[in-house]
C-alpha positions as CSV (number, residue, x, y, z in Angstrom):
1,M,30.3,7.1,13.1
2,R,27.6,9.1,11.3
3,G,26.7,12.4,12.8
4,D,23.8,13.2,10.5
5,S,20.5,11.4,11.4
6,R,19.1,11.8,7.9
7,M,18.6,8.8,5.6
8,R,21.6,8.5,3.3
9,F,21.1,7.8,-0.4
10,G,23.2,6.9,-3.4
11,I,21.9,7.0,-7.0
12,V,22.9,5.0,-10.1
13,G,21.9,6.6,-13.4
14,A,22.2,10.2,-12.3
15,A,22.3,11.7,-15.8
16,G,19.1,9.9,-16.9
17,Y,15.7,11.4,-17.7
18,V,14.0,10.2,-14.6
19,A,16.8,10.8,-12.1
20,P,15.8,14.4,-11.2
21,R,12.5,13.2,-10.0
22,H,14.3,10.9,-7.5
23,M,16.7,13.6,-6.5
24,R,13.8,15.9,-5.7
25,A,12.0,13.1,-3.8
26,I,15.1,12.5,-1.7
27,R,15.3,16.1,-0.9
28,D,11.6,16.3,-0.1
29,V,11.8,13.5,2.4
30,D,14.8,15.2,4.0
31,G,17.2,12.6,2.8
32,C,20.8,13.2,2.0
33,L,22.2,12.2,-1.4
34,V,25.8,11.4,-0.8
35,A,27.0,9.5,-3.9
36,A,26.1,9.3,-7.6
37,L,27.2,7.2,-10.6
38,D,26.7,7.7,-14.3
39,P,29.0,7.1,-17.3
40,S,27.9,10.5,-18.6
41,D,29.3,13.5,-16.7
42,S,26.3,15.7,-17.7
43,V,25.0,15.8,-14.2
44,G,24.9,19.5,-13.3
45,V,21.4,18.9,-12.0
46,L,23.1,17.6,-8.8
47,D,24.0,21.2,-7.9
48,M,20.2,21.8,-7.5
49,Y,19.5,18.9,-5.2
50,A,22.7,17.7,-3.7
51,P,25.7,20.1,-4.3
52,D,28.0,18.1,-2.0
53,C,27.2,14.7,-3.5
54,Q,30.3,12.7,-4.6
55,F,30.1,11.8,-8.3
56,F,31.7,8.9,-10.2
57,T,31.8,7.8,-13.8
58,S,33.5,4.6,-12.9
59,P,31.4,1.8,-11.4
60,E,34.5,0.3,-9.7
61,R,35.3,3.6,-7.9
62,F,31.6,4.1,-7.0
63,D,31.5,0.6,-5.5
64,R,34.7,1.2,-3.6
65,H,33.4,4.6,-2.3
66,I,30.2,3.2,-0.9
67,E,32.0,0.3,0.6
68,H,34.3,2.7,2.3
69,L,31.3,4.6,3.6
70,R,29.8,1.4,5.0
71,L,33.0,0.3,6.8
72,S,33.3,3.8,8.3
73,G,29.8,3.7,9.8
74,R,28.4,6.1,7.2
75,G,26.9,3.6,4.8
76,L,24.0,4.1,2.5
77,D,20.5,3.5,3.8
78,F,19.1,3.3,0.2
79,L,20.5,2.9,-3.3
80,T,18.3,4.4,-6.0
81,V,18.5,2.8,-9.4
82,C,17.7,4.9,-12.5
83,S,20.0,3.1,-14.9
84,P,19.0,1.5,-18.3
85,N,16.5,-1.3,-17.8
86,H,18.9,-4.1,-18.6
87,L,21.2,-3.0,-15.8
88,H,18.6,-2.8,-13.1
89,D,19.3,-6.4,-11.9
90,A,23.0,-5.8,-11.5
91,H,22.6,-2.5,-9.8
92,I,20.0,-3.8,-7.4
93,R,22.4,-6.5,-6.4
94,L,25.1,-3.8,-5.9
95,G,22.8,-2.1,-3.4
96,L,22.0,-5.3,-1.5
97,R,25.7,-6.2,-1.3
98,S,26.3,-2.7,0.1
99,D,23.8,-3.4,3.0
100,A,21.3,-0.9,1.6
101,D,17.7,-1.1,0.7
102,V,17.1,-0.4,-3.0
103,I,14.6,1.8,-4.8
104,C,14.4,1.0,-8.4
105,E,12.6,2.6,-11.3
106,K,10.2,0.6,-13.5
107,P,10.6,-2.0,-14.9
108,L,12.2,-3.7,-11.9
109,V,13.8,-6.2,-14.2
110,L,13.1,-7.5,-17.8
111,T,12.2,-11.2,-17.1
112,P,10.3,-13.0,-14.4
113,G,13.3,-15.3,-13.8
114,N,15.3,-12.3,-12.6
115,L,12.6,-11.6,-10.0
116,D,13.0,-15.1,-8.5
117,A,16.8,-14.6,-8.2
118,L,16.4,-11.2,-6.7
119,E,14.0,-12.5,-4.1
120,E,16.7,-14.9,-3.0
121,S,19.3,-12.1,-2.9
122,E,16.9,-10.0,-0.9
123,R,16.4,-12.9,1.6
124,R,20.1,-13.5,2.0
125,S,21.0,-9.8,2.5
126,G,18.2,-9.0,4.9
127,R,17.5,-5.8,2.9
128,R,14.5,-4.8,0.8
129,V,13.9,-4.0,-2.9
130,Y,11.2,-1.5,-3.8
131,T,10.0,-0.3,-7.1
132,I,8.3,3.0,-8.1
133,L,4.7,2.5,-9.1
134,Q,3.7,6.1,-8.9
135,L,0.5,5.9,-10.8
136,R,-1.0,4.0,-7.9
137,H,-0.6,7.2,-5.8
138,H,-2.6,9.4,-8.2
139,A,-5.7,10.7,-6.5
140,D,-8.0,9.9,-9.4
141,V,-6.6,6.4,-9.7
142,G,-7.2,5.8,-6.0
143,A,-10.8,6.9,-6.3
144,L,-11.3,4.6,-9.3
145,Y,-9.7,1.7,-7.4
146,E,-12.2,2.1,-4.6
147,A,-15.2,2.4,-6.9
148,V,-14.1,-0.8,-8.8
149,R,-13.6,-2.7,-5.5
150,A,-17.0,-1.6,-4.2
151,S,-18.8,-2.9,-7.3
152,N,-19.6,-6.5,-8.2
153,R,-18.9,-5.9,-11.8
154,S,-16.6,-7.9,-14.0
155,D,-17.6,-6.3,-17.3
156,Y,-15.8,-2.9,-17.3
157,R,-15.0,-1.6,-20.8
158,V,-11.6,0.1,-20.7
159,E,-9.6,1.9,-23.4
160,L,-6.0,2.9,-22.8
161,E,-4.2,5.3,-25.2
162,Y,-0.7,6.5,-24.4
163,I,0.9,8.2,-27.4
164,T,4.1,10.1,-26.5
165,P,6.1,11.0,-29.6
166,R,9.8,10.3,-29.6
167,G,12.3,11.4,-32.3
168,P,15.0,9.4,-34.1
169,W,17.3,9.6,-31.0
170,Y,15.1,7.1,-29.3
171,D,15.8,4.3,-31.8
172,Q,19.6,4.9,-31.5
173,S,19.6,4.9,-27.7
174,W,19.4,1.9,-25.4
175,K,15.6,2.5,-25.3
176,G,15.3,1.4,-29.0
177,D,17.2,-1.8,-28.3
178,V,14.6,-4.5,-27.2
179,E,17.4,-6.5,-25.5
180,K,18.2,-3.5,-23.3
181,S,14.8,-1.9,-22.8
182,G,12.3,-4.7,-23.3
183,G,10.7,-2.8,-26.2
184,I,7.8,-0.5,-26.1
185,T,5.5,-2.8,-24.1
186,T,8.0,-2.8,-21.2
187,N,9.8,0.5,-21.5
188,I,6.6,2.5,-22.0
189,G,3.8,0.1,-21.2
190,I,5.0,-1.3,-17.8
191,H,3.6,1.7,-16.0
192,F,0.1,1.1,-17.5
193,F,0.0,-2.6,-17.4
194,D,0.7,-2.4,-13.7
195,L,-2.1,0.2,-13.4
196,L,-4.6,-2.0,-15.3
197,L,-3.8,-5.1,-13.2
198,H,-4.0,-3.0,-10.0
199,L,-7.4,-1.7,-10.9
200,F,-9.0,-4.7,-12.7
201,G,-7.3,-7.8,-11.4
202,A,-5.2,-10.5,-12.9
203,A,-4.6,-10.9,-16.6
204,E,-6.5,-13.9,-18.0
205,H,-5.9,-13.5,-21.7
206,F,-4.5,-11.1,-24.3
207,E,-4.5,-10.7,-28.1
208,I,-1.9,-8.6,-29.9
209,G,-2.8,-6.2,-32.7
210,L,-0.2,-3.9,-34.1
211,H,3.3,-4.5,-32.7
212,D,6.6,-3.0,-34.0
213,E,9.5,-0.9,-32.6
214,R,7.3,2.1,-32.1
215,N,3.7,0.8,-31.6
216,S,1.9,-1.8,-29.6
217,S,-1.8,-2.4,-29.4
218,G,-4.1,-5.2,-28.4
219,V,-6.8,-6.5,-26.1
220,L,-6.3,-7.6,-22.5
221,K,-8.9,-9.5,-20.6
222,C,-8.6,-9.0,-16.8
223,E,-10.8,-10.4,-14.0
224,R,-13.0,-7.3,-14.0
225,A,-12.5,-5.7,-17.4
226,E,-11.7,-6.0,-21.1
227,V,-9.1,-3.5,-22.0
228,R,-8.1,-2.2,-25.4
229,W,-4.7,-0.7,-25.3
230,Q,-2.6,1.4,-27.7
231,L,1.0,2.4,-26.9
232,S,2.9,4.5,-29.3
233,I,6.0,6.8,-29.7
234,D,5.0,7.5,-33.3
235,S,3.8,11.0,-34.0
236,S,1.8,9.9,-37.0
237,Q,-0.7,8.4,-34.6
238,L,-1.7,11.9,-33.5
239,E,-3.7,14.7,-35.0
240,T,-1.8,17.7,-36.3
241,Q,-0.5,19.9,-33.5
242,E,-1.5,17.4,-30.9
243,P,1.4,17.0,-28.5
244,G,0.5,13.6,-27.2
245,R,-2.5,11.6,-26.0
246,R,-2.6,10.0,-22.5
247,S,-6.0,8.7,-21.7
248,L,-7.7,5.9,-19.7
249,K,-11.4,5.5,-20.4
250,V,-13.5,3.3,-18.1
251,D,-17.0,2.9,-19.6
252,D,-18.0,6.6,-20.1
253,R,-15.5,8.1,-17.7
254,E,-12.1,9.4,-18.8
255,L,-9.0,9.8,-16.6
256,D,-6.5,12.4,-17.8
257,L,-3.1,10.9,-17.4
258,S,-1.3,14.0,-18.5
259,S,-1.5,15.9,-15.2
260,G,-1.3,15.4,-11.4
261,F,2.0,13.5,-11.4
262,E,4.4,16.2,-10.2
263,E,4.6,14.9,-6.6
264,L,4.1,11.2,-7.1
265,H,7.8,10.2,-6.8
266,T,7.9,12.0,-3.5
267,A,4.7,10.2,-2.4
268,S,6.3,7.0,-3.4
269,Y,9.4,7.7,-1.2
270,R,7.2,8.7,1.7
271,Q,5.4,5.4,1.6
272,I,8.7,3.5,1.3
273,L,10.1,5.3,4.4
274,A,6.8,4.5,6.2
275,G,7.2,0.8,5.5
276,N,4.5,0.7,2.8
277,G,6.6,0.5,-0.4
278,F,5.9,-1.8,-3.3
279,G,8.2,-4.8,-3.4
280,I,9.2,-7.6,-5.7
281,E,5.9,-9.5,-5.5
282,T,3.9,-6.4,-6.3
283,A,6.0,-5.7,-9.4
284,R,5.9,-9.3,-10.6
285,H,2.4,-9.2,-12.3
286,S,3.2,-6.4,-14.7
287,V,6.8,-7.7,-15.4
288,E,5.3,-11.1,-16.3
289,L,2.6,-9.7,-18.5
290,A,4.9,-7.4,-20.4
291,Y,7.4,-10.3,-20.9
292,R,4.6,-12.6,-22.2
293,I,3.3,-9.9,-24.6
294,R,6.9,-9.3,-25.8
295,A,7.5,-13.0,-26.3
296,A,4.3,-13.6,-28.1
297,A,4.8,-10.6,-30.4
298,T,8.4,-11.7,-31.4
299,G,7.7,-15.4,-31.4
300,S,10.2,-16.0,-28.6
301,P,9.7,-18.9,-26.2
302,V,8.4,-17.9,-22.8
């Protein structure tokens, strides 16, 4: 039997870019990270957050270990998924099979059909699947949400610019493979499409402008706003010496999206533990929109 009353976590994708934010959030909510998996063994960051965490490079050994924990009465309460996007579905299912709730980074999955199947797996397991939509917890976003809801307007003019340069490594990694990442509209844009739909209502129509491996732009008509978006990992889109551009303009008001995000993963975890996490249905709208844009841009059938 377990002698520690703290919530027990496992993590898949421990060597990834976003994993330390989750490790910090687990620590901040007084959780205990007990098991980690990644094919890369460059995970010295574990010493900072969970020095006693058991680490595996083999999925089979990781699976066996967490099953042993479950059978011994020390099973996981949560499995955190930070793996490449195309593996999210499989790793979410691993968590559900292990009798754990799942916290998964964005995008939850790459296609709406995967969401339908996950809902059935969630129902059968009796466990929950949550996703991280941390921008919704930003104070300025919360204030804007309340202002939009208090108005009767349906004519907001919105401009979203998110330009975050990435070097040649990006194209050679899984992130540069559209089959694995979903391309720039999903891997980069999913955060902001969720934010736009959260603030301004359902997507009614979109038009695509520039779209290639490193850029995506277009116009999105929501219930309450017309949005012009530009997403880019191309440094040529920036002025000289400009490190990046992260801006959301609503009429004449600009939200700076480059600051105020340090604690948002912890805020997300606190809400999940309080029973207020964002589940599959909340994630569905942005997954569907990113998928439709990707399909339209590439000429693929939806």
